[in-house]
N, C-alpha and C positions, 0 to 999 in steps of 0.2 A: 464394567458393561462394554469396554471396548471389544472384548473377545466376542460378546454375543453379537454385536452389530458387524463385526468382521465376517463372522459366519453368514449372517444374513446376506451381507454383500456379496460374498463368494457365491452363494446359491442363486441370487437374483440377477445380478448384472449380465451373465452370459445372454439370458433371454429378455432382460429389462435394460438395455444399455442407458447409461446416463453419465454425463461429464461431471456434474456435481451431485454429491450424495452425502447425506448425513443421517445419523441416528440420534435421537434425542430421548433422554429419561425425563419423566413428568412427576411432580408431586401429585398424587391422585386427588388431594383435597383442594388444591389450589390451581392445579393445571399449569403450573410454573415450571420451567425447565430446571432440572438440578444438574445437568451435565450430559454427557453422551460421547459420540465418536465424530469429530469433524474433520479428520484427516483428508477427506475428499470433500469438504463442504465449503462454506464461504470462507474466503481468505480472512486471516486474521485482522488485516487493516479494515475490512468492511463489517467486522462483527459489532462494534459499538453502534454503527448506523442500523444494522439488523435488529439488534436489541431494542434500541430506541423505537423502531417501528412496531415491533412485536408487542411491547409492554407499555409504551406511553402514547404513540400516534394512532395506532390501529391500522388495519388493512383487511382485505378480503381473505377468506380462508383462515381467520382466526382459529387458533387450536380449540378454545372452549366451543366455538360454534361448529367445528367439524365434529368434535366429540359428541354433540347431541344429535346429530343426523342418524337417520337409519343406516345409511352406509357412510362411515367415517372418512370419506375421501374428497378431495378438493383439487380441482385443476384451475390454475390461475386464469387461463385464457377464456375459460367458460364464465368466471365469475366477474370479468371485467366487460363482459358484453361487447367484445370487438375492439374495445379501446384499452390497451394495456397501460397507456401513459396515466390512466387515472389511478394506477396502483403505485403507491410510493415504494413498494419493495420491488416492483417491475423496473421503475425509473431508476432507483439508487442501488439496486442489488443485481438484478437479472441482467438488464441491459449492459452495465459496465462489464460483466462477466461474459457477454456474448450468448446469454441464455434467451430463448424465446419462450419458454414455458417452465412452469414448476408444479410438480405434484406433490400433495401432502396426504399421508395417511396416518391416522391416529390408531396406535395399538392398544386395544381395550378388550376386557372381558366383562362378564356380568359384574364383577366387583369395582370396576372402575377403569379409568384411562391411565395407562402406565408409560407410554412413550409415544414417539412419532417418527415416520420416516420422511424425509424431505428429499426430493429427487428433481434435478434440473437438467433440461436438454438444450442444446443449441440448434441452430439451423442446419447443422451437418448431420443430424439424425432425423429420422421421420418423427411427425408430431405423435404424442400419445393418442392411442386409438381406444375404442370402446372396450375391446377385449382387455387391454392392459388395465384400464381402469377397473374393470370387473376382476381382474387377477389381483390387483393392489388391494381391493376391498375385502377379497377373500383371505387375505393375510392378517388382517386386522385382529381377529379374535385368536387364532393360534399363537401369533407372535405375542399379543397382549397377555396371553395365559403364561407363557414361558417367562416372559419378561417379569411378571408379577412374582413368580416363584423366585427368580433370581434376586429380586429387590428384598424379598422376605429373608432369603438366605444371607444377604448382605447386612440386613438389620439384625439378624441373629449374631453374626460375627462381631458386630458392633458392641451388642449388648453383653457378650462374653469377653469383652476386653480385660485382660488381667490387671490393668492397672485402674484403680478408683479415680474419680474425678479430683482435680487438684484446685486449691484456692489460694489466691494471693490478695493480700489487702495492701492498699497503697495511700501513703499520705499526700497532702496538698502538692507536693513537689514530685510526685509519682515515685517516691522511694518506697521499696517494700518494707512494711513494718511486720508482717506476718505472712508465712508461707506454710501450707499444709505439707505433710510428709511427701505427698505425691506431686506437689506442684513443680519441683525440679523436673521430673520426668516431661511433664507436658510443655514447660518452658524450653526444654531442650529439644523437644519433638517439633515446635514450630519453627518454619522456616526462617533463614537468617535474616538480619536487618535489626539494628539496634535503635530502639525507640527512647532510649535513656535509661540510665542505672541497670544497664544489661537486659532490659525487656526486649522481647521481640516487637517488631512494629505493630503486629496485630493486637497485641495485649495493650500496648501504649494507645492505640488508635481508639479501641473501643472504651478505654477508661477515659480517654480525653472526651470522647463523644458524650458519654452519660454525664460528665461533669458539666459540659458546656449546656446540655438540655437541662439539668438542675439549676444551673446559674440563670438561664433564660426564663425560669419558672415554668417550664413545661410540665403537664400533668404527669408524665411518665417519667419514673426514676430508674429505669432500667433500660438496657439495650443489649440486643442479641446479634451476633456476627458469627461467621465461619472463616476458618482460615486453613490453608494447606499444611499438612505435617510433613517432616522429612520422609516419612514412611509412604507418603502420598495419600493416607487416608486424610478425612476431613475432620477437624477439631471444631467443636462448638464452644464459643465463648459466651458467657452471660456475665454482664456488669451491672452493678447496683451503685447508685449514689448513697453515701452513708451520712449520717449526722457526724459532724466533725468532732464533737465531743466524745465520740467513741475511740478517738486517736487514729482513725484512718478515714479518707474521704471516699474511696472506691474499693469495692471488691470485685474481683474477677474470678469466675469459676471456669474451668477448662475441662471437657470431656470428649469422648467420641461422638460425632453428630450421628444421628439415627435419621435416614432419609425419609422413613415413613412417619417419624414422629414430629417433624419439623413444624408443619402447620399447627398441629396440636399445642406444641409449645407456644408458637407465636400468639395464639388467641389467648392462652394463659398469661403470657408476658405483657399483653396489652390490656389485661383486664377485662376482656369481653364476657358478657354474660352468655350462658347456653343459647339463648334465643339470638343473641348478636352473632355468635358463632355461626349458628345455622344460616343466618341472612347473609353473612360475609362469605361463607362457602359457596352459596348459590350465585352471589355476585362474581366470584371467581369463575364460575361455569357460565356466565354470560346470560343468566336469566333476568328478565325485565321485572319491575315492580309488581306487575299484574301476576306474572308467573311464579314470583316468589310468594305472593300472597296465596295463590292457589295451592301450591306445594305445602305450605306451613299453615294453611287455613286461617290466614290473617287477612284484616283489610289492608287496602293499599295505603291508607293514612298511618296504620300502626307499623307497617314495613319501612315507611319514610321516617317514622320516629326511631326505629332500631337503626336504620342506615345512618341518620344524624349522629346517634350515640357512637356507631363505629367510626364514622369520620372524626368526630372529636377525639376519641381515644386514641386514634392512630395518627392524628395530626393532618389529615388530608380533607379535600373539598368535594370530591367527586369519585364515582366508581372507577373511571380510568386513573385517577391519582391514586386510589387505594391499590389497584394492581401494581402501578409503576412503583409505588413507594415500597411495598412489600418486597418486589423483586429487587429493587436497588439496594434496599437495606439488608436482606436477608438471603437472597439467593444468587446475585451477580457474582460473588467470589468463586462459587463452584460451577455456576452454569456458563461461565465465560472461558471459552479456551485459551490456553497460554501457549507461546511458541516454545519449543524445546531448543536446544543448542543447535540445531539444524534449520530453525525456523519454521518447522512443522508444527500445526495445531495440535495441542494435546489438552486433556482435562485431567 
């Protein structure tokens, strides 16, 4: 997706100057970021705080809120009603970077929201005006449509991967007791780092996580995670706690991650019912209990019952905790840019 956002930047910036610029891809079911192009965006040192505000603390111009607007465009200075200090994103991100304003545009078409543009300006540039906001809004649908087609192509490439999923089964000491014929390929693909017994850190971590959950008596006996491969594709890891009388304590499966199927897998992994899945999806999109009830033709009391079940199965206590937990457990590894050898952000 970096090339797509590079082309958008080249086309926009001559007539739409900004010092800070980022393109973000979104999971259309959860509206959680799955990556993007941050090379001219927020510095890597500020990214943890940026993501904390976005998925835990909350602020104006939240992506799900923008995605529901007739025109999916938001200008920070307008939302704070003249007092930018009320925005944690302004205080902790924009102000330290010398930005006086931030513009966000959700890239969507009739099938969903697929990405977003985030643009920042300092006092050295004129403020965003009405014509620019209208122009930004006019880009939402055509860019959203192109981005959707690119994500579908990327998903198809992952589905046609020549190597079948791999499986490794580990004993109580994390010693492999069984590996499928394709497991060596995936273990070799995962980025360097030794988690013990020659295992990549990502495999060891997901195995240890699911065993800790099982020992703590948590209802879920499975954990899902993502890791970066040497080829720079994303590998999806699924771990299950096993009964020890089977001769192994944990099974870990490895396969190419499907960016469009991630949310669908998550709801299955947590054991959500179809109705609970529908409620959870609307929570990710920012709908209230009353709005969820109207859309699903349920009473507010029934919606609350389904929400309680979703919270219990995912181990959280509130809507915001749900979004934060799903992001930190399942999206953060690929949504957070990493510095390359030169210190530049990359994903």
